[in-house]
N, C-alpha and C positions, 0 to 999 in steps of 0.2 A: 410606717416610718416616712417622714416628710422627704420630698424629692431633693431638697438641698442639704439634707443631713447625711453625712458619710456613714457607711456601715461600720460596725464594730467588728474587730477581728480578735480571735483568741491569742494569736501571736503577731508581733509587729511585722514579721516578714510575710505574713499571709497577704498583705496588700500587694506585694510584688507578684505572688503566684496568681492571685485573682485577676490582676491586671493582665498578665500573660494569657490566661484562659479567656478573658473577655476579648482581648485583641485578636485571638486566633479563631473566633467564632465564624467570622465572615468567610475565611478561607476554608474552614472545616465544612461549611455548607456549600461552597462553590465547587470544590474539587469533586465530591461525589456526583453533583449535578452534571458536571462536565463529562465524567465517565459514563453516567447513565444516558446522557444525550447522545454521545458518540456511539455507544454500543447499541442503543435503540435504533438509530439510523442505520447502522451496519446490519442489524438483524432484519430490518425491513427490506433493505436493498438486496442482501444475499438471498433472502427467500424468493424474491422475484427473479433475480439473476440466475439462481440455480435452476428454477423451473424453465427459464428460457434456454439455458445451456442443455438441460436434459432433453428438451424437445428437439434440438439439433442433433444430439447424440443418437437419438432413436433413429434418425434418418441416415446417420453416417456409419454406425458401428456394423451394419450389415455388409459393408464393403470389405470388412476384414476376413470374411469367410465365404465359402461357396454358397451361392444363392440356390436354394432348392427349386425355385421356380424356373431359373435358367436351365438347370439340369433336366427338369421335366420337359421343357421345350426342346432341348437338344436331343433327348431320347425319342420323343415323338417324331422329330424331323428324320432321325435315322430310321425309325420304324416305317415311316411313309416311303422313304427312298428304297428300303429293302423290299417292301411290298410291291412297289412299282417295278423294280428290277425283276422280282420273281415272276410277276405276271407277264412281263415281256420276254421271259426266258433269258434274261441277262444274269451274269454272276452277281451274287449278293456280296457286296463289299461293305463292311462296317468300319467306319473311320474311327480311329482311336481319339478319344476326347483329349483336348489339350489340358495339361496340368494347370491347376489354378495357382495364380500368383497375385499376391496382394499389391495393389497399386501403391507406389511410394507416397502419393498425395494423400491417400486414405490413411496410411500409417501416421503421417505427420499431423493431419487434421484431428484424428482421434486422440493422438497423444496430447495435443494442445488442449483439446476440449475436455478430456477426462482430467487433465491436470488442473484446468480452470475450475471444473466442478468440485474437485476435491479441496482445492484451496478455499473456495467460497464456503463449503461446508465446515472446514476447519475454522474459518473466521467466525461463522455463526456460533460454533461451540465455544470458542475463546471469548466471544462477546457475552454469552451467558455466564461464563466463569467470572468475567470482570464485574458483571452486575451483582453476582453473589458476594464477591470480595468487597464491592462498594458498600453493600448493605452491612456486611460484617464490620467494615471500617467505621461506618456511622454509629453502629451499636457500641463499638469499643470507645470511640471518642466521646459519645454522649452518655457514658455510664454514670448512673446517678450516684450522688454522694452517700456513702454509708457512714454509720456511726463511728467505726474504728478507722476511717480514712480521713486524713487531713488534706488541706489544700495543696501542700507540698507534694504529697503522694499522688494526688490527682494530676498535678502538673508534670511530675516525672513520668507518670503513665502516659500522659498525652505526648510528651516529648519522645518517649520510647516508641510509641506507635508511629508518629510522624517520621522518625528516623528510619524505621523499617520501610515505610512507603517510599521515602526518598532513596534509600540505599538500593532497594530492589527495583526501582524505576517503574513505578505503576503508571505514571503519565506516559513514559516512553513505550511501555507495553501496549497501551491503547493506540499510540501512533503507529506502532508496527502492525497492528491489526488493520488499520486503515491502508497502510502500504501494501499489505497482502491482498486487500480487496482491489486496489488499483492493478496489481500484478495479475490477478485473475481476469479482470476485464481486458487487459492487454493481450494475454494469452488467447482469450476467446476471439478477439478481433483478428489476431494473426491467423488462427485456425480458420476463421471465416474467409479470409482472403485466399488461403491455400485451397479451401473447398470450392470457391467460386471460379478460380482461373481455369480448371479443366472443363467447366460447364459452359461459361460464356465470358469472353475476354472484355466485352463492353461493360457488362455488369461489374466484373471484377475491377476494371479500371476506374469506374465511378466510385466504388467502395474504397479503393486504394486512395483516390484523391481526397475523399472525405476524411478517411482515417489519417492520412498524411497531414492535412490541414490541422486536425485536432492535435496531433503529436507536436507540430510546430508551436501551436498556441500553448500547449502544456509545458513544453520546454522553456518557452519565453517566460511564462508565469513562474516557473521554478527558478529561473536565473535572475529575475528582476529583484527579489529581496536581497540577493547577495551584492547587487550593484547599487541599490537604493534602499537604505535602511527603513524608510518610512513606508515602503510598499507592503500592502497587507496580503498579497498573494503568496501563499506558501503551499508546497506539495511535499510528499515524502522525498522526491528527488532533490528538493532544496536542502534538506538536512544531509542527504548523501553528498551533494556537492560541497556543502560547508565542511563536512568531515574530510573529504578528499583534499580540499584546500588547506585545512588545518594540518593534515598529515604531511602534505607537500611543504608547508611552511616550516616544518621541523627539520627538514633535510639541510645538509650543509651546502648543497648546490644552490638551493633557493636563497639562502642567506648571502651567498656570494653574489648572486644576480642582483638582489636588492641593494647590496653594498655598492656594486658597480653603477647601478642606476642612480643611487643617491649621489655618488661622486660626479656623475654626468650632470645631474640637476644643479649641483653646487657650482660646477664649472660654467654651465650655461648662464646661471644667475650672475656670476662674477663677470662674464663677458658682457652681459647686458648692462651691468652697472658701469663698467669701463667705457662702453660705447656711449651711454647716456652722458657720462662725464666729459668725454671728448666733444660731444655735440654742444654741451653747455659752454665749454671753454673755447669753442670755435676752431678746434683742430681740424 
């Protein structure tokens, strides 16, 4: 068929359905690619991150229970003291060992690190599920035309699938996985600071300064898109701030404040106009 010749349709309205299907092709290809790209990056990062957290946990979880090595050293010390006292004819006194108590810093550190590890593993699992859903979405969207199916039926099937994806928030679901990854990193960093402070205050202070600088940059990058619409920096905190702002804007107190501010602005503008008029008239 020549390029300038229009295709023939069985029904006149098929032109509308075919136009819709052709127009939606770009978005149908872009959305799964975005899901695949985000989840692939999450899987790579969570794999490396989980291995890092697990290496730290191996060193920290031993603080939650009695160390058998310390018990052995304590028993040998008591045995040497008892032997020396018996040789010197002194009474043998066996000291009662102090009951073991878990340090509070060890509890906090392990709680944060184990939570971070579990969250990162959950993110990896959710990413694999999203990839499976993405492939199923592509298969449903690109279903081949069969003999008994008209263009209208294909269009309705396409709209039905798109409505399901939009209604159940597939794009938002991927964004929540990214937010969970950020939460896992934050928990690990907090646990690292708690772990370092009892060991060395200098190292802990340097780590705190580095983490604090990053938190400030992260918060600024999260806030800028709300102040400047053209700013490309966005984080999960940005959407949370936008939701909080929207929720606050629905309250009656917020509307009263805006109404009062608008009245003050109108009053200030009126005063400026009057003052400018008096200057021009020479009053």
